[in-house]
N, C-alpha and C positions, 0 to 999 in steps of 0.2 A: 316744251318752254323748258330748258333748261337753266335752273335758278343757280345765282354764284352759290351756294350752300353747296350744290350737288354740282355743279363744277369743279368746288375744291374737292370734296368727296373722290370725283371722278381723279383729276390729278393726283390725289395722294397713293391712290392704287398705283398710278407710274410712276412714281415715285418709290415707293415700296419697293416695286420690282424690278427698276432700272438705274436707280441712282448710281449703284456701284460701276453700269458701264459710263456713264458720264464722265468716270472721273479722268478717264482718258482721252474725253475730247468726244465720244461717241455720241450716237442719237443725231435724228433728223429735224433742225431747228429751223425756223419756230416751230415750236408745237402747238397745234389746234386744235382746242377742242368747238365743236360746232355748238350754239345755242339753242337748237330743235326751234326753229323758227316757224309759229304756229299762220293755217293759212288764213283768208279771211272769213272763211265761216266762222272757225274754233275763234278766232278772233275776236268778232263780232258776238258770240254768246258766251264769251266769260268776257267782255271787255273790261272790269274791273280789275281782274286777274291778269288780262293782259296790259293793262298799262301800269300794275305794281312791278308787273316782270322786267316792264320796259323802264321804271325808273331805278328798279333796285341796278340794274346794269351804268346808267347813268351816275349813279353815287359810288360806282368801283373803282378801285385804285389797286395797280399791279397787274401789269403785263399790260396790252394792249386790245383793249375791244376794237372791233370792226364791225360797222356799221353801215347797213344798207337802204335804201331806199326804192318802196312800190309802191304803184300806183295801183291800187285796188277797184274794183266797176264799184261796189255801195261804199265802202269806209273812205275814200279818195288817198290821196297820197299818202302814207305811212314812213314813216324811218325808224329802225329795229336792230337791234344788237343782233348779229350773224354768227361769230365766233370768238372766242378770247384767244389770242395769240403771246406767247411767252417766246422770249428771243433768244434764247440760252437757260443753262440750268441752275445761271445765279438769279435768271429772275423767278425761275419756276419755285428755287428755295425763299426767296422775299415770298411770294404768296403764302408760301405752306408755313412759316414761320420758322423756317428749318437754316437759315443764313448760318446761323453758328456752328452746328453741326458739318454743314456742307463745307465748308472752309477750313474746318478743323481737316475734316477729311481729305479735301483737296492737295489743303497744303501737306501733310502724312505722305498721301499718296507719290506727289510728286518729289522728296524729298527721297521716301524710297526709292521709284523705282531708278531715279538718277543715281542712283549710287548699288542698287540691284535690278538692272533693267529686265532680267528674265521673270521677276516675278509681278509685272505688271499687269497677266491675267489673272494670276491668283488673287492679287490685290483687289482688283477689280470685283470679287465676290464677298469681302471681307469690309463690304463697307459700315458696318453696324461696328465691328473692330476698331475703324480706321476714325468713324465719327464719336463714339462715346467712350472710348478707353480714356482712364486718369492719363497727364501727362507720365507720371510716375514709372506705372507701369509699362506706359507704350515704349518710355526710354528702356526701360530693362529686357522689353522684349528683342529691341535691335542692340541691343548689348550684346546679346544672348547671341543671336544669329550672327552676330558679325563675330565674335568669336568663336563659333563653332564653325563656321562659314573657314575662316582661317587657320584654325587647327581641324580637320578634317580627321585626325589619325591623332589624339592625344593619348587615348585607352585610360581617361581618368574617370573614375566616381564623380558624379555629377554636385556633390558637395565640395569637390577640390575646385573646383571651377573658380578663376578670380573676375567673379560678376558679381556687381554689388548689389545686394539682395535676394540673391539667390538662396531659395531654399528649396528642400526634396518634394516638400509637398505641393511650392508652386509649378514646378516643372510638371511632378505626376500630369496637372489637369492643361499642360498645354504642351504635352511630348507630339499630338496628334498634329496640331498646328507648326510645327516647328520643324517637326517632319516632312510635312508637305513641303514647307520653304527650302527645306535644304537639301532632298532631291529634287526639287527643279534646277537649284541653283546649280547643283553637281550632273543636271543630265542623267539620276538615277533612275531605275523603271519603279512606275507610281506605287506598286508593293512593296516598296520597299519599307523596314519600317524606322522610325525613331532612333535606335539603337545604332544600327548599320549607318544611315545617312549622318549621326553626328560624330561619328567615331567614339563615344564615349562606353566607359564600362559598364554593362549592366551587372545590378546584381545577382548572386546565382539563385535560380530558381530555388528551394529551398520543400521539402517535404514534411511534414510530421507522421510518422508512424508509432505502434505500440508494436512489439513482440510478445504476444500472448499466450509462446507455448516454454519454462524453462528450458526444454531442449533445444530450442534456436537459440536461445537468448545467451547458454554456454559456448555455442555457435561463435558468437560475435561479441566475446569478453564477459557477458552477464550485462549489457544494455538491452533497456526493458522498453525506455519512453527516447526515442532519437529524434530530432529537429536537427537535418542537414541537408547541405547541397543533392538536389535531385541526382546528381552524376556519381555524385559518390556513394548513394544509396542503391544506384542500380548497380554500381561493381561488387554490392555485399552477398558473400555466399550463404543465400539465405532461402533455403526449400521448404519452403512453406507451401502446405497443402490447401489451406484456404485463405482466402483475403476477403477481409470487408472493406467496402470504402463507404466510410458516413461526412455528412454534412457537417452536422457539430462535432466541434473540438470536447465538449465535455461528456457527448456522445462516446464518444472515441475513447476518454477518460477514463468513461465508466464498468468499459468492459472487462470480466476477469479472463481468468485464465482458461485456453481453450487448447485443444492439442494441434500442433501443425497451424496454428493461426497468427495472425497480422493482422492489423486494421488502418488503413489509411486515412486520416480527418482533416475537413475545414480544404477543401480544395474549392467549395461551391462552383463555378465555371473552369477552371484551370481545369480542365483533366482529360488536355489533350495528348499531353506526354505518358500517361500511366503505360500506355502498351510500350514503353521502350525499357520497362520494368522488367529483365530476363526470368526475376523469379517469380514476378506475376503472373508474366505469359504460360510458365511452365507449372502451376497449379493448378491442382484438381477444379476448383469452384471458384470462380469471384461472384462477390454480391454487391450491390448498391442499395444504401439503406439512405433517402433526404427528407426533404419536407415532403409532403401530401400537398401540392399546391401544384398549379402550370408552370412554374419555372424546376420545381426537383423534378416533374415529369419531362423536362426539357435537358436539365444534366445529366438524367436518366438516357435520354436518349443520345446524347453525347458521348457518354463513355461508353455506348454500347458500338456508337460507331465504330473507333476503335477497339475495341474488347467484346467482337459479338457475341463470347460465352458469360456477359455477364447474366446477372439473374437478380430481380429486385425482391427486396423484402420489407414487408409492410408498408407497401402501396400500392394498395386495393382497395377498391371499392369496399368491403367488408369493414377494414381497418377506419377507414375514414368516418363510416355510418355507425359504427361501436364508439369516436368517442367525439360525439355531435358536442356534446356541452364543455368539450374543450379547444371548439372550431374559434381560431382570430381570422380577423381579416386581412386578405391578400394586397398588399401596396400598390401595386402595379402588375397586372399577371401579363405572362408573356401574350405577342401577340401573334405569332404563326397560328393557320387554322388546323396545322396539324402536325406532328412531332416524326421525324422518319427515325426509324427504328426501335421504334415502341410495339408493341405486340399486341394482339385486336382488341384485348382487355384493356392495356392500359391505352390504346389511345379513345377509347372510349369513355374511358374516365377522364382522360385530357380535354376532351371535347365540352364532357360534364362541367367540368370545373369551369373551364370559358366561357358556357352558355348559361350560368347563374344555375345550374338544373337546384341545386340543395339551396338556395342561399345565394347573395350578396358576397363575390370575391372570397369565396369560403378557400380555407386554408389550415390543414395541423399542423402543425412543425414537429419536427422528428423527436425533439426533449420532451413536448407533452403527453407521450405514451405512456403511460406506467412501466417503470422499469422491470415488472414482476411480469406485466404481460411480454413486453418487447425481450427479454432475456431470456423466455420462455421461448420464442418464436429464432431467436437467434443462435441458442443452443441446442436449439432442434433440428440443426444443418448437420451434428455433430451423431450421427447414431452409433458408432462407437464408443461415444464420453459415458463415462463412469463416473457419476457424482459419490 
């Protein structure tokens, strides 16, 4: 016997999964929810519950309750509810208290599809956005989409666009959504990114590095701390023998001079282009030093996927366990079961961190390692160095 509360819970599940599909008139209606009619033996054994169930449906308001009548050998003629029928999505929204959200989503869907028919399929997957976005935000999305669609090759920076309320942070969090819509409208390949689809000018990828050797600094006009577009740095005549890649900016700033060395800093996961630096590829050795946590090891794997020669530094079990008092908690560990391009010891360390072998979400941040320990290890990679 399915109670009204159970029927509503079932319908809410249908709504959460399918409301978007119903925006364009889809779905098979009326929607029928069977009420699990009991047999005579069950009804007789639980007569009070049977009567309460039947009464609850007599008092039901919303949709149509289909009643049937049966003649049972022992209990005689009995009428009971067989199914709840919802004529359409409007009726279902009313039962679930979703009318306002549904009407808002349907109105917005209809307006956008009339303007941009190609977006219909994609918008069906954006029910929450259509139902819950406030009017100002939704209007800004429409204005932004309209302008970009009308000017597919503007070559402007985002802050130059004549769209009310636009700022770079707002756009940064919506590039995926807008990129999908623009790609659909222009019939571009799915892998097209926002910048290609929008025709906007992307800010140049910038790289921060320090040149640790006075001789190398002299080759580039004495510059020692450089933050410049990636392509410009790739063109430098910089015959570095060793390159360090570190996660934390202040760690990179703490490096002292080392012969033939350069340190790159604060790239996070954005390491996919480092192999495009000719002078890095030509170096005798490349070292990566990141946080000792699951994401640090994941970044190491990504770096090594592009630069197979990369050696890790201070990213081993011994270093982790030697600094137990400095551990903090990793907010959200990496989800992968394994990381490509790690060696056996690094892969084992990754698995142990993910499985909480030494504690819950253990993390040793790079900068927490004492500098005397760290610098001793870093400078030991230079057997020809004389202090």
